[in-house]
mmCIF file of the N, C-alpha and C atoms, coordinates in Angstrom:
data_MODEL
# 
_entry.id   MODEL 
# 
loop_
_atom_site.group_PDB 
_atom_site.id 
_atom_site.type_symbol 
_atom_site.label_atom_id 
_atom_site.label_alt_id 
_atom_site.label_comp_id 
_atom_site.label_asym_id 
_atom_site.label_entity_id 
_atom_site.label_seq_id 
_atom_site.pdbx_PDB_ins_code 
_atom_site.Cartn_x 
_atom_site.Cartn_y 
_atom_site.Cartn_z 
_atom_site.occupancy 
_atom_site.B_iso_or_equiv 
_atom_site.pdbx_formal_charge 
_atom_site.auth_seq_id 
_atom_site.auth_comp_id 
_atom_site.auth_asym_id 
_atom_site.auth_atom_id 
_atom_site.pdbx_PDB_model_num 
ATOM 1   N N  . MET A 1 1  ? 19.698 19.945 -70.237  1.00 0.00 ? 1  MET A N  1 
ATOM 2   C CA . MET A 1 1  ? 19.839 18.695 -69.103  1.00 0.00 ? 1  MET A CA 1 
ATOM 3   C C  . MET A 1 1  ? 19.833 19.408 -67.930  1.00 0.00 ? 1  MET A C  1 
ATOM 4   N N  . THR A 1 2  ? 19.301 18.506 -67.390  1.00 0.00 ? 2  THR A N  1 
ATOM 5   C CA . THR A 1 2  ? 18.426 18.722 -65.753  1.00 0.00 ? 2  THR A CA 1 
ATOM 6   C C  . THR A 1 2  ? 20.615 19.138 -64.881  1.00 0.00 ? 2  THR A C  1 
ATOM 7   N N  . SER A 1 3  ? 20.310 19.891 -63.272  1.00 0.00 ? 3  SER A N  1 
ATOM 8   C CA . SER A 1 3  ? 21.481 19.579 -62.926  1.00 0.00 ? 3  SER A CA 1 
ATOM 9   C C  . SER A 1 3  ? 21.692 18.008 -62.629  1.00 0.00 ? 3  SER A C  1 
ATOM 10  N N  . THR A 1 4  ? 21.030 17.508 -62.445  1.00 0.00 ? 4  THR A N  1 
ATOM 11  C CA . THR A 1 4  ? 21.094 16.274 -61.555  1.00 0.00 ? 4  THR A CA 1 
ATOM 12  C C  . THR A 1 4  ? 22.014 15.316 -62.358  1.00 0.00 ? 4  THR A C  1 
ATOM 13  N N  . ALA A 1 5  ? 21.332 15.544 -63.752  1.00 0.00 ? 5  ALA A N  1 
ATOM 14  C CA . ALA A 1 5  ? 21.803 14.839 -65.277  1.00 0.00 ? 5  ALA A CA 1 
ATOM 15  C C  . ALA A 1 5  ? 23.223 15.539 -65.373  1.00 0.00 ? 5  ALA A C  1 
ATOM 16  N N  . LYS A 1 6  ? 23.560 16.702 -65.134  1.00 0.00 ? 6  LYS A N  1 
ATOM 17  C CA . LYS A 1 6  ? 24.936 17.694 -65.470  1.00 0.00 ? 6  LYS A CA 1 
ATOM 18  C C  . LYS A 1 6  ? 25.845 16.841 -64.608  1.00 0.00 ? 6  LYS A C  1 
ATOM 19  N N  . LYS A 1 7  ? 25.543 16.572 -63.231  1.00 0.00 ? 7  LYS A N  1 
ATOM 20  C CA . LYS A 1 7  ? 26.515 16.282 -61.752  1.00 0.00 ? 7  LYS A CA 1 
ATOM 21  C C  . LYS A 1 7  ? 26.835 14.740 -61.985  1.00 0.00 ? 7  LYS A C  1 
ATOM 22  N N  . ILE A 1 8  ? 25.943 13.958 -63.111  1.00 0.00 ? 8  ILE A N  1 
ATOM 23  C CA . ILE A 1 8  ? 25.956 12.493 -63.217  1.00 0.00 ? 8  ILE A CA 1 
ATOM 24  C C  . ILE A 1 8  ? 26.806 12.593 -64.685  1.00 0.00 ? 8  ILE A C  1 
ATOM 25  N N  . LEU A 1 9  ? 26.522 13.300 -65.438  1.00 0.00 ? 9  LEU A N  1 
ATOM 26  C CA . LEU A 1 9  ? 28.062 13.184 -66.305  1.00 0.00 ? 9  LEU A CA 1 
ATOM 27  C C  . LEU A 1 9  ? 28.675 13.617 -66.376  1.00 0.00 ? 9  LEU A C  1 
ATOM 28  N N  . ASP A 1 10 ? 29.142 14.919 -65.678  1.00 0.00 ? 10 ASP A N  1 
ATOM 29  C CA . ASP A 1 10 ? 30.674 15.589 -64.886  1.00 0.00 ? 10 ASP A CA 1 
ATOM 30  C C  . ASP A 1 10 ? 31.626 14.373 -64.546  1.00 0.00 ? 10 ASP A C  1 
ATOM 31  N N  . GLU A 1 11 ? 30.763 12.980 -63.252  1.00 0.00 ? 11 GLU A N  1 
ATOM 32  C CA . GLU A 1 11 ? 31.128 11.918 -62.654  1.00 0.00 ? 11 GLU A CA 1 
ATOM 33  C C  . GLU A 1 11 ? 31.490 11.267 -63.439  1.00 0.00 ? 11 GLU A C  1 
ATOM 34  N N  . ALA A 1 12 ? 30.326 10.658 -64.766  1.00 0.00 ? 12 ALA A N  1 
ATOM 35  C CA . ALA A 1 12 ? 30.995 9.667  -65.172  1.00 0.00 ? 12 ALA A CA 1 
ATOM 36  C C  . ALA A 1 12 ? 32.074 10.005 -66.413  1.00 0.00 ? 12 ALA A C  1 
ATOM 37  N N  . LEU A 1 13 ? 32.272 10.960 -67.022  1.00 0.00 ? 13 LEU A N  1 
ATOM 38  C CA . LEU A 1 13 ? 33.067 11.579 -67.324  1.00 0.00 ? 13 LEU A CA 1 
ATOM 39  C C  . LEU A 1 13 ? 34.702 11.405 -67.108  1.00 0.00 ? 13 LEU A C  1 
ATOM 40  N N  . SER A 1 14 ? 34.325 11.383 -65.538  1.00 0.00 ? 14 SER A N  1 
ATOM 41  C CA . SER A 1 14 ? 35.909 11.528 -64.538  1.00 0.00 ? 14 SER A CA 1 
ATOM 42  C C  . SER A 1 14 ? 36.094 9.697  -64.642  1.00 0.00 ? 14 SER A C  1 
ATOM 43  N N  . LEU A 1 15 ? 35.310 8.866  -65.058  1.00 0.00 ? 15 LEU A N  1 
ATOM 44  C CA . LEU A 1 15 ? 35.423 7.401  -64.888  1.00 0.00 ? 15 LEU A CA 1 
ATOM 45  C C  . LEU A 1 15 ? 36.604 7.197  -65.380  1.00 0.00 ? 15 LEU A C  1 
ATOM 46  N N  . PRO A 1 16 ? 37.421 5.700  -65.375  1.00 0.00 ? 16 PRO A N  1 
ATOM 47  C CA . PRO A 1 16 ? 38.300 5.020  -66.646  1.00 0.00 ? 16 PRO A CA 1 
ATOM 48  C C  . PRO A 1 16 ? 37.179 5.075  -68.166  1.00 0.00 ? 16 PRO A C  1 
ATOM 49  N N  . GLU A 1 17 ? 38.070 4.885  -68.885  1.00 0.00 ? 17 GLU A N  1 
ATOM 50  C CA . GLU A 1 17 ? 37.706 4.830  -70.330  1.00 0.00 ? 17 GLU A CA 1 
ATOM 51  C C  . GLU A 1 17 ? 36.746 3.199  -70.527  1.00 0.00 ? 17 GLU A C  1 
ATOM 52  N N  . ASP A 1 18 ? 37.343 2.846  -69.706  1.00 0.00 ? 18 ASP A N  1 
ATOM 53  C CA . ASP A 1 18 ? 36.556 1.243  -69.599  1.00 0.00 ? 18 ASP A CA 1 
ATOM 54  C C  . ASP A 1 18 ? 34.806 1.150  -69.200  1.00 0.00 ? 18 ASP A C  1 
ATOM 55  N N  . ASP A 1 19 ? 35.507 2.068  -68.427  1.00 0.00 ? 19 ASP A N  1 
ATOM 56  C CA . ASP A 1 19 ? 33.899 1.837  -67.570  1.00 0.00 ? 19 ASP A CA 1 
ATOM 57  C C  . ASP A 1 19 ? 32.842 3.055  -68.058  1.00 0.00 ? 19 ASP A C  1 
ATOM 58  N N  . ARG A 1 20 ? 33.982 3.983  -68.608  1.00 0.00 ? 20 ARG A N  1 
ATOM 59  C CA . ARG A 1 20 ? 32.831 4.985  -69.247  1.00 0.00 ? 20 ARG A CA 1 
ATOM 60  C C  . ARG A 1 20 ? 31.959 4.329  -70.700  1.00 0.00 ? 20 ARG A C  1 
ATOM 61  N N  . ARG A 1 21 ? 32.667 3.311  -71.222  1.00 0.00 ? 21 ARG A N  1 
ATOM 62  C CA . ARG A 1 21 ? 32.004 2.681  -72.204  1.00 0.00 ? 21 ARG A CA 1 
ATOM 63  C C  . ARG A 1 21 ? 30.902 1.813  -71.707  1.00 0.00 ? 21 ARG A C  1 
ATOM 64  N N  . ARG A 1 22 ? 31.650 0.628  -70.736  1.00 0.00 ? 22 ARG A N  1 
ATOM 65  C CA . ARG A 1 22 ? 30.278 0.189  -70.400  1.00 0.00 ? 22 ARG A CA 1 
ATOM 66  C C  . ARG A 1 22 ? 29.023 1.360  -70.028  1.00 0.00 ? 22 ARG A C  1 
ATOM 67  N N  . LEU A 1 23 ? 29.148 2.228  -69.198  1.00 0.00 ? 23 LEU A N  1 
ATOM 68  C CA . LEU A 1 23 ? 28.411 2.831  -68.811  1.00 0.00 ? 23 LEU A CA 1 
ATOM 69  C C  . LEU A 1 23 ? 27.107 3.777  -70.052  1.00 0.00 ? 23 LEU A C  1 
ATOM 70  N N  . GLY A 1 24 ? 28.044 4.058  -70.948  1.00 0.00 ? 24 GLY A N  1 
ATOM 71  C CA . GLY A 1 24 ? 27.785 4.465  -72.126  1.00 0.00 ? 24 GLY A CA 1 
ATOM 72  C C  . GLY A 1 24 ? 26.656 3.184  -72.937  1.00 0.00 ? 24 GLY A C  1 
ATOM 73  N N  . GLU A 1 25 ? 27.129 2.374  -73.047  1.00 0.00 ? 25 GLU A N  1 
ATOM 74  C CA . GLU A 1 25 ? 26.174 1.101  -73.555  1.00 0.00 ? 25 GLU A CA 1 
ATOM 75  C C  . GLU A 1 25 ? 25.039 0.771  -72.378  1.00 0.00 ? 25 GLU A C  1 
ATOM 76  N N  . ALA A 1 26 ? 24.971 0.903  -71.714  1.00 0.00 ? 26 ALA A N  1 
ATOM 77  C CA . ALA A 1 26 ? 24.402 0.330  -70.666  1.00 0.00 ? 26 ALA A CA 1 
ATOM 78  C C  . ALA A 1 26 ? 22.546 1.578  -70.789  1.00 0.00 ? 26 ALA A C  1 
ATOM 79  N N  . LEU A 1 27 ? 23.696 2.844  -70.362  1.00 0.00 ? 27 LEU A N  1 
ATOM 80  C CA . LEU A 1 27 ? 22.532 4.294  -71.139  1.00 0.00 ? 27 LEU A CA 1 
ATOM 81  C C  . LEU A 1 27 ? 21.632 3.532  -71.973  1.00 0.00 ? 27 LEU A C  1 
ATOM 82  N N  . LEU A 1 28 ? 22.723 3.184  -73.269  1.00 0.00 ? 28 LEU A N  1 
ATOM 83  C CA . LEU A 1 28 ? 21.730 3.281  -74.389  1.00 0.00 ? 28 LEU A CA 1 
ATOM 84  C C  . LEU A 1 28 ? 21.065 2.316  -74.844  1.00 0.00 ? 28 LEU A C  1 
ATOM 85  N N  . ASP A 1 29 ? 21.210 0.613  -74.339  1.00 0.00 ? 29 ASP A N  1 
ATOM 86  C CA . ASP A 1 29 ? 20.608 0.000  -73.845  1.00 0.00 ? 29 ASP A CA 1 
ATOM 87  C C  . ASP A 1 29 ? 19.256 0.179  -73.497  1.00 0.00 ? 29 ASP A C  1 
ATOM 88  N N  . SER A 1 30 ? 19.260 1.618  -72.276  1.00 0.00 ? 30 SER A N  1 
ATOM 89  C CA . SER A 1 30 ? 18.279 1.489  -71.157  1.00 0.00 ? 30 SER A CA 1 
ATOM 90  C C  . SER A 1 30 ? 16.741 2.321  -72.337  1.00 0.00 ? 30 SER A C  1 
ATOM 91  N N  . VAL A 1 31 ? 17.208 2.851  -73.739  1.00 0.00 ? 31 VAL A N  1 
ATOM 92  C CA . VAL A 1 31 ? 16.405 3.942  -74.484  1.00 0.00 ? 31 VAL A CA 1 
ATOM 93  C C  . VAL A 1 31 ? 16.109 3.162  -75.477  1.00 0.00 ? 31 VAL A C  1 
ATOM 94  N N  . PRO A 1 32 ? 14.526 3.432  -75.462  1.00 0.00 ? 32 PRO A N  1 
ATOM 95  C CA . PRO A 1 32 ? 13.622 2.130  -76.605  1.00 0.00 ? 32 PRO A CA 1 
ATOM 96  C C  . PRO A 1 32 ? 14.269 2.931  -78.186  1.00 0.00 ? 32 PRO A C  1 
ATOM 97  N N  . ARG A 1 33 ? 14.311 1.903  -78.878  1.00 0.00 ? 33 ARG A N  1 
ATOM 98  C CA . ARG A 1 33 ? 15.000 1.925  -80.250  1.00 0.00 ? 33 ARG A CA 1 
ATOM 99  C C  . ARG A 1 33 ? 14.387 2.458  -81.243  1.00 0.00 ? 33 ARG A C  1 
ATOM 100 N N  . GLY A 1 34 ? 14.615 3.308  -82.191  1.00 0.00 ? 34 GLY A N  1 
ATOM 101 C CA . GLY A 1 34 ? 13.302 3.414  -83.279  1.00 0.00 ? 34 GLY A CA 1 
ATOM 102 C C  . GLY A 1 34 ? 12.112 4.642  -82.799  1.00 0.00 ? 34 GLY A C  1 
ATOM 103 N N  . GLY A 1 35 ? 11.795 3.836  -81.763  1.00 0.00 ? 35 GLY A N  1 
ATOM 104 C CA . GLY A 1 35 ? 11.016 5.134  -81.701  1.00 0.00 ? 35 GLY A CA 1 
ATOM 105 C C  . GLY A 1 35 ? 9.813  4.728  -82.209  1.00 0.00 ? 35 GLY A C  1 
ATOM 106 N N  . SER A 1 36 ? 8.938  5.625  -82.122  1.00 0.00 ? 36 SER A N  1 
ATOM 107 C CA . SER A 1 36 ? 7.211  5.621  -82.758  1.00 0.00 ? 36 SER A CA 1 
ATOM 108 C C  . SER A 1 36 ? 7.448  5.329  -84.174  1.00 0.00 ? 36 SER A C  1 
ATOM 109 N N  . GLU A 1 37 ? 6.608  5.444  -84.540  1.00 0.00 ? 37 GLU A N  1 
ATOM 110 C CA . GLU A 1 37 ? 6.327  5.196  -86.385  1.00 0.00 ? 37 GLU A CA 1 
ATOM 111 C C  . GLU A 1 37 ? 6.185  7.391  -86.749  1.00 0.00 ? 37 GLU A C  1 
ATOM 112 N N  . ASP A 1 38 ? 4.972  8.238  -85.828  1.00 0.00 ? 38 ASP A N  1 
ATOM 113 C CA . ASP A 1 38 ? 5.185  9.426  -85.966  1.00 0.00 ? 38 ASP A CA 1 
ATOM 114 C C  . ASP A 1 38 ? 6.626  9.911  -85.923  1.00 0.00 ? 38 ASP A C  1 
ATOM 115 N N  . THR A 1 39 ? 7.313  9.385  -84.582  1.00 0.00 ? 39 THR A N  1 
ATOM 116 C CA . THR A 1 39 ? 8.951  9.391  -84.777  1.00 0.00 ? 39 THR A CA 1 
ATOM 117 C C  . THR A 1 39 ? 9.314  10.034 -86.055  1.00 0.00 ? 39 THR A C  1 
ATOM 118 N N  . GLN A 1 40 ? 9.825  8.729  -86.431  1.00 0.00 ? 40 GLN A N  1 
ATOM 119 C CA . GLN A 1 40 ? 10.557 8.110  -87.143  1.00 0.00 ? 40 GLN A CA 1 
ATOM 120 C C  . GLN A 1 40 ? 10.062 9.182  -88.980  1.00 0.00 ? 40 GLN A C  1 
ATOM 121 N N  . GLN A 1 41 ? 8.251  9.715  -88.619  1.00 0.00 ? 41 GLN A N  1 
ATOM 122 C CA . GLN A 1 41 ? 8.269  10.068 -89.817  1.00 0.00 ? 41 GLN A CA 1 
ATOM 123 C C  . GLN A 1 41 ? 8.411  11.542 -89.912  1.00 0.00 ? 41 GLN A C  1 
ATOM 124 N N  . ALA A 1 42 ? 8.609  11.904 -88.825  1.00 0.00 ? 42 ALA A N  1 
ATOM 125 C CA . ALA A 1 42 ? 8.903  13.520 -88.926  1.00 0.00 ? 42 ALA A CA 1 
ATOM 126 C C  . ALA A 1 42 ? 10.533 13.459 -89.018  1.00 0.00 ? 42 ALA A C  1 
ATOM 127 N N  . TRP A 1 43 ? 11.037 12.426 -89.155  1.00 0.00 ? 43 TRP A N  1 
ATOM 128 C CA . TRP A 1 43 ? 12.817 12.724 -88.972  1.00 0.00 ? 43 TRP A CA 1 
ATOM 129 C C  . TRP A 1 43 ? 12.374 12.258 -90.381  1.00 0.00 ? 43 TRP A C  1 
ATOM 130 N N  . VAL A 1 44 ? 11.992 11.811 -91.220  1.00 0.00 ? 44 VAL A N  1 
ATOM 131 C CA . VAL A 1 44 ? 12.168 11.739 -92.460  1.00 0.00 ? 44 VAL A CA 1 
ATOM 132 C C  . VAL A 1 44 ? 11.944 13.008 -93.178  1.00 0.00 ? 44 VAL A C  1 
ATOM 133 N N  . ASP A 1 45 ? 10.481 13.734 -92.986  1.00 0.00 ? 45 ASP A N  1 
ATOM 134 C CA . ASP A 1 45 ? 10.191 14.792 -93.165  1.00 0.00 ? 45 ASP A CA 1 
ATOM 135 C C  . ASP A 1 45 ? 10.946 16.153 -93.204  1.00 0.00 ? 45 ASP A C  1 
ATOM 136 N N  . GLU A 1 46 ? 12.106 15.653 -92.062  1.00 0.00 ? 46 GLU A N  1 
ATOM 137 C CA . GLU A 1 46 ? 12.940 16.851 -91.926  1.00 0.00 ? 46 GLU A CA 1 
ATOM 138 C C  . GLU A 1 46 ? 13.902 16.635 -92.825  1.00 0.00 ? 46 GLU A C  1 
ATOM 139 N N  . ALA A 1 47 ? 14.185 15.862 -92.634  1.00 0.00 ? 47 ALA A N  1 
ATOM 140 C CA . ALA A 1 47 ? 15.255 15.004 -93.841  1.00 0.00 ? 47 ALA A CA 1 
ATOM 141 C C  . ALA A 1 47 ? 15.281 15.438 -95.068  1.00 0.00 ? 47 ALA A C  1 
ATOM 142 N N  . ARG A 1 48 ? 14.033 15.375 -95.575  1.00 0.00 ? 48 ARG A N  1 
ATOM 143 C CA . ARG A 1 48 ? 13.409 15.951 -96.865  1.00 0.00 ? 48 ARG A CA 1 
ATOM 144 C C  . ARG A 1 48 ? 13.574 17.329 -96.973  1.00 0.00 ? 48 ARG A C  1 
ATOM 145 N N  . ARG A 1 49 ? 12.985 18.173 -95.875  1.00 0.00 ? 49 ARG A N  1 
ATOM 146 C CA . ARG A 1 49 ? 13.325 19.606 -95.729  1.00 0.00 ? 49 ARG A CA 1 
ATOM 147 C C  . ARG A 1 49 ? 14.580 19.783 -96.399  1.00 0.00 ? 49 ARG A C  1 
ATOM 148 N N  . ARG A 1 50 ? 15.270 19.619 -95.859  1.00 0.00 ? 50 ARG A N  1 
ATOM 149 C CA . ARG A 1 50 ? 16.784 19.932 -95.278  1.00 0.00 ? 50 ARG A CA 1 
ATOM 150 C C  . ARG A 1 50 ? 17.364 19.723 -97.055  1.00 0.00 ? 50 ARG A C  1 
ATOM 151 N N  . ALA A 1 51 ? 16.811 18.563 -97.648  1.00 0.00 ? 51 ALA A N  1 
ATOM 152 C CA . ALA A 1 51 ? 17.316 18.239 -98.790  1.00 0.00 ? 51 ALA A CA 1 
ATOM 153 C C  . ALA A 1 51 ? 17.001 19.182 -99.783  1.00 0.00 ? 51 ALA A C  1 
ATOM 154 N N  . GLU A 1 52 ? 15.717 19.578 -99.586  1.00 0.00 ? 52 GLU A N  1 
ATOM 155 C CA . GLU A 1 52 ? 14.947 20.105 -100.507 1.00 0.00 ? 52 GLU A CA 1 
ATOM 156 C C  . GLU A 1 52 ? 15.834 21.694 -100.292 1.00 0.00 ? 52 GLU A C  1 
ATOM 157 N N  . ARG A 1 53 ? 15.893 22.190 -99.211  1.00 0.00 ? 53 ARG A N  1 
ATOM 158 C CA . ARG A 1 53 ? 17.164 23.259 -99.148  1.00 0.00 ? 53 ARG A CA 1 
ATOM 159 C C  . ARG A 1 53 ? 18.475 23.746 -99.447  1.00 0.00 ? 53 ARG A C  1 
ATOM 160 N N  . VAL A 1 54 ? 18.581 22.361 -100.204 1.00 0.00 ? 54 VAL A N  1 
ATOM 161 C CA . VAL A 1 54 ? 20.055 22.262 -100.317 1.00 0.00 ? 54 VAL A CA 1 
ATOM 162 C C  . VAL A 1 54 ? 20.073 22.262 -101.375 1.00 0.00 ? 54 VAL A C  1 
ATOM 163 N N  . GLU A 1 55 ? 19.270 21.991 -102.263 1.00 0.00 ? 55 GLU A N  1 
ATOM 164 C CA . GLU A 1 55 ? 18.690 21.814 -103.586 1.00 0.00 ? 55 GLU A CA 1 
ATOM 165 C C  . GLU A 1 55 ? 18.508 23.167 -104.242 1.00 0.00 ? 55 GLU A C  1 
ATOM 166 N N  . ARG A 1 56 ? 17.661 24.041 -103.229 1.00 0.00 ? 56 ARG A N  1 
ATOM 167 C CA . ARG A 1 56 ? 16.922 25.353 -103.352 1.00 0.00 ? 56 ARG A CA 1 
ATOM 168 C C  . ARG A 1 56 ? 18.759 26.205 -103.472 1.00 0.00 ? 56 ARG A C  1 
ATOM 169 N N  . GLY A 1 57 ? 19.961 25.995 -102.571 1.00 0.00 ? 57 GLY A N  1 
ATOM 170 C CA . GLY A 1 57 ? 20.713 26.505 -102.408 1.00 0.00 ? 57 GLY A CA 1 
ATOM 171 C C  . GLY A 1 57 ? 20.437 27.133 -101.101 1.00 0.00 ? 57 GLY A C  1 
ATOM 172 N N  . GLU A 1 58 ? 19.825 26.739 -100.400 1.00 0.00 ? 58 GLU A N  1 
ATOM 173 C CA . GLU A 1 58 ? 19.224 27.792 -99.370  1.00 0.00 ? 58 GLU A CA 1 
ATOM 174 C C  . GLU A 1 58 ? 20.222 26.983 -98.192  1.00 0.00 ? 58 GLU A C  1 
ATOM 175 N N  . GLY A 1 59 ? 20.454 25.737 -98.285  1.00 0.00 ? 59 GLY A N  1 
ATOM 176 C CA . GLY A 1 59 ? 21.506 24.897 -96.828  1.00 0.00 ? 59 GLY A CA 1 
ATOM 177 C C  . GLY A 1 59 ? 22.519 24.940 -97.350  1.00 0.00 ? 59 GLY A C  1 
ATOM 178 N N  . GLU A 1 60 ? 23.165 24.627 -95.987  1.00 0.00 ? 60 GLU A N  1 
ATOM 179 C CA . GLU A 1 60 ? 25.181 24.294 -96.091  1.00 0.00 ? 60 GLU A CA 1 
ATOM 180 C C  . GLU A 1 60 ? 25.558 23.119 -95.992  1.00 0.00 ? 60 GLU A C  1 
ATOM 181 N N  . LEU A 1 61 ? 26.121 22.378 -96.678  1.00 0.00 ? 61 LEU A N  1 
ATOM 182 C CA . LEU A 1 61 ? 26.651 21.273 -96.665  1.00 0.00 ? 61 LEU A CA 1 
ATOM 183 C C  . LEU A 1 61 ? 27.747 21.656 -96.006  1.00 0.00 ? 61 LEU A C  1 
ATOM 184 N N  . LEU A 1 62 ? 28.303 21.076 -95.029  1.00 0.00 ? 62 LEU A N  1 
ATOM 185 C CA . LEU A 1 62 ? 29.285 20.583 -94.054  1.00 0.00 ? 62 LEU A CA 1 
ATOM 186 C C  . LEU A 1 62 ? 30.081 18.776 -94.769  1.00 0.00 ? 62 LEU A C  1 
ATOM 187 N N  . ASP A 1 63 ? 31.261 19.539 -94.703  1.00 0.00 ? 63 ASP A N  1 
ATOM 188 C CA . ASP A 1 63 ? 32.510 18.434 -94.766  1.00 0.00 ? 63 ASP A CA 1 
ATOM 189 C C  . ASP A 1 63 ? 32.255 17.107 -93.579  1.00 0.00 ? 63 ASP A C  1 
ATOM 190 N N  . LEU A 1 64 ? 32.179 15.697 -93.330  1.00 0.00 ? 64 LEU A N  1 
ATOM 191 C CA . LEU A 1 64 ? 32.249 15.024 -92.559  1.00 0.00 ? 64 LEU A CA 1 
ATOM 192 C C  . LEU A 1 64 ? 33.008 15.531 -91.109  1.00 0.00 ? 64 LEU A C  1 
ATOM 193 N N  . ASP A 1 65 ? 34.110 15.562 -91.757  1.00 0.00 ? 65 ASP A N  1 
ATOM 194 C CA . ASP A 1 65 ? 35.571 15.324 -91.180  1.00 0.00 ? 65 ASP A CA 1 
ATOM 195 C C  . ASP A 1 65 ? 35.203 16.574 -89.804  1.00 0.00 ? 65 ASP A C  1 
ATOM 196 N N  . GLU A 1 66 ? 34.981 18.235 -91.202  1.00 0.00 ? 66 GLU A N  1 
ATOM 197 C CA . GLU A 1 66 ? 35.193 19.737 -89.880  1.00 0.00 ? 66 GLU A CA 1 
ATOM 198 C C  . GLU A 1 66 ? 33.588 19.736 -89.760  1.00 0.00 ? 66 GLU A C  1 
ATOM 199 N N  . ALA A 1 67 ? 32.692 18.816 -89.808  1.00 0.00 ? 67 ALA A N  1 
ATOM 200 C CA . ALA A 1 67 ? 31.764 18.587 -88.703  1.00 0.00 ? 67 ALA A CA 1 
ATOM 201 C C  . ALA A 1 67 ? 31.934 17.916 -87.493  1.00 0.00 ? 67 ALA A C  1 
ATOM 202 N N  . LEU A 1 68 ? 32.978 16.384 -87.451  1.00 0.00 ? 68 LEU A N  1 
ATOM 203 C CA . LEU A 1 68 ? 32.645 16.128 -86.701  1.00 0.00 ? 68 LEU A CA 1 
ATOM 204 C C  . LEU A 1 68 ? 34.043 17.042 -85.813  1.00 0.00 ? 68 LEU A C  1 
ATOM 205 N N  . THR A 1 69 ? 34.971 17.363 -86.217  1.00 0.00 ? 69 THR A N  1 
ATOM 206 C CA . THR A 1 69 ? 35.402 18.044 -85.188  1.00 0.00 ? 69 THR A CA 1 
ATOM 207 C C  . THR A 1 69 ? 35.291 19.520 -84.693  1.00 0.00 ? 69 THR A C  1 
ATOM 208 N N  . ASP A 1 70 ? 34.100 19.711 -85.380  1.00 0.00 ? 70 ASP A N  1 
ATOM 209 C CA . ASP A 1 70 ? 33.452 21.391 -84.725  1.00 0.00 ? 70 ASP A CA 1 
ATOM 210 C C  . ASP A 1 70 ? 32.791 20.930 -83.811  1.00 0.00 ? 70 ASP A C  1 
ATOM 211 N N  . LEU A 1 71 ? 31.927 19.443 -83.707  1.00 0.00 ? 71 LEU A N  1 
ATOM 212 C CA . LEU A 1 71 ? 31.168 18.950 -82.556  1.00 0.00 ? 71 LEU A CA 1 
ATOM 213 C C  . LEU A 1 71 ? 32.101 18.759 -81.379  1.00 0.00 ? 71 LEU A C  1 
ATOM 214 N N  . ARG A 1 72 ? 33.275 18.153 -82.149  1.00 0.00 ? 72 ARG A N  1 
ATOM 215 C CA . ARG A 1 72 ? 34.171 17.737 -80.785  1.00 0.00 ? 72 ARG A CA 1 
ATOM 216 C C  . ARG A 1 72 ? 34.500 18.443 -79.876  1.00 0.00 ? 72 ARG A C  1 
ATOM 217 N N  . ALA A 1 73 ? 35.106 19.921 -80.582  1.00 0.00 ? 73 ALA A N  1 
ATOM 218 C CA . ALA A 1 73 ? 35.227 20.789 -79.978  1.00 0.00 ? 73 ALA A CA 1 
ATOM 219 C C  . ALA A 1 73 ? 34.354 21.720 -78.946  1.00 0.00 ? 73 ALA A C  1 
ATOM 220 N N  . ASP A 1 74 ? 32.908 21.574 -79.533  1.00 0.00 ? 74 ASP A N  1 
ATOM 221 C CA . ASP A 1 74 ? 32.145 21.949 -78.640  1.00 0.00 ? 74 ASP A CA 1 
ATOM 222 C C  . ASP A 1 74 ? 31.307 21.763 -77.656  1.00 0.00 ? 74 ASP A C  1 
ATOM 223 N N  . VAL A 1 75 ? 31.861 19.608 -77.628  1.00 0.00 ? 75 VAL A N  1 
ATOM 224 C CA . VAL A 1 75 ? 31.690 19.129 -76.574  1.00 0.00 ? 75 VAL A CA 1 
ATOM 225 C C  . VAL A 1 75 ? 32.456 19.874 -75.536  1.00 0.00 ? 75 VAL A C  1 
ATOM 226 N N  . ARG A 1 76 ? 33.962 19.419 -76.131  1.00 0.00 ? 76 ARG A N  1 
ATOM 227 C CA . ARG A 1 76 ? 35.058 19.828 -74.653  1.00 0.00 ? 76 ARG A CA 1 
ATOM 228 C C  . ARG A 1 76 ? 34.743 21.013 -74.573  1.00 0.00 ? 76 ARG A C  1 
ATOM 229 N N  . ARG A 1 77 ? 34.511 22.230 -74.802  1.00 0.00 ? 77 ARG A N  1 
ATOM 230 C CA . ARG A 1 77 ? 33.794 23.680 -73.744  1.00 0.00 ? 77 ARG A CA 1 
ATOM 231 C C  . ARG A 1 77 ? 32.645 23.188 -73.665  1.00 0.00 ? 77 ARG A C  1 
ATOM 232 N N  . ILE A 1 78 ? 31.589 22.354 -73.663  1.00 0.00 ? 78 ILE A N  1 
ATOM 233 C CA . ILE A 1 78 ? 30.677 22.299 -72.833  1.00 0.00 ? 78 ILE A CA 1 
ATOM 234 C C  . ILE A 1 78 ? 30.884 21.607 -71.597  1.00 0.00 ? 78 ILE A C  1 
ATOM 235 N N  . HIS A 1 79 ? 32.013 20.927 -71.479  1.00 0.00 ? 79 HIS A N  1 
ATOM 236 C CA . HIS A 1 79 ? 32.240 19.941 -70.607  1.00 0.00 ? 79 HIS A CA 1 
ATOM 237 C C  . HIS A 1 79 ? 33.532 20.721 -69.327  1.00 0.00 ? 79 HIS A C  1 
ATOM 238 N N  . GLN A 1 80 ? 34.229 21.560 -70.177  1.00 0.00 ? 80 GLN A N  1 
ATOM 239 C CA . GLN A 1 80 ? 35.332 22.366 -69.240  1.00 0.00 ? 80 GLN A CA 1 
ATOM 240 C C  . GLN A 1 80 ? 34.677 23.762 -68.902  1.00 0.00 ? 80 GLN A C  1 
ATOM 241 N N  . GLY A 1 81 ? 33.253 24.247 -69.084  1.00 0.00 ? 81 GLY A N  1 
ATOM 242 C CA . GLY A 1 81 ? 33.054 25.692 -68.715  1.00 0.00 ? 81 GLY A CA 1 
ATOM 243 C C  . GLY A 1 81 ? 31.631 24.994 -68.025  1.00 0.00 ? 81 GLY A C  1 
# 
């Protein structure tokens, strides 16, 4: 993330919840959805590679709630530091 984007993010995070929600929706709406066929195929290929690793016992599966808790903690640390 560039320093400009970080500054904007920091300022946006200080907004009231409703304003943050509207801003987030506006930002998401500004990004093309779906991506190109190449991008979609790359995600399908990556998902297959990951599934194959798990089937071979080389990958780690995480509980969704645990993964989300860890992710939220990481986000909090990033925004505090």
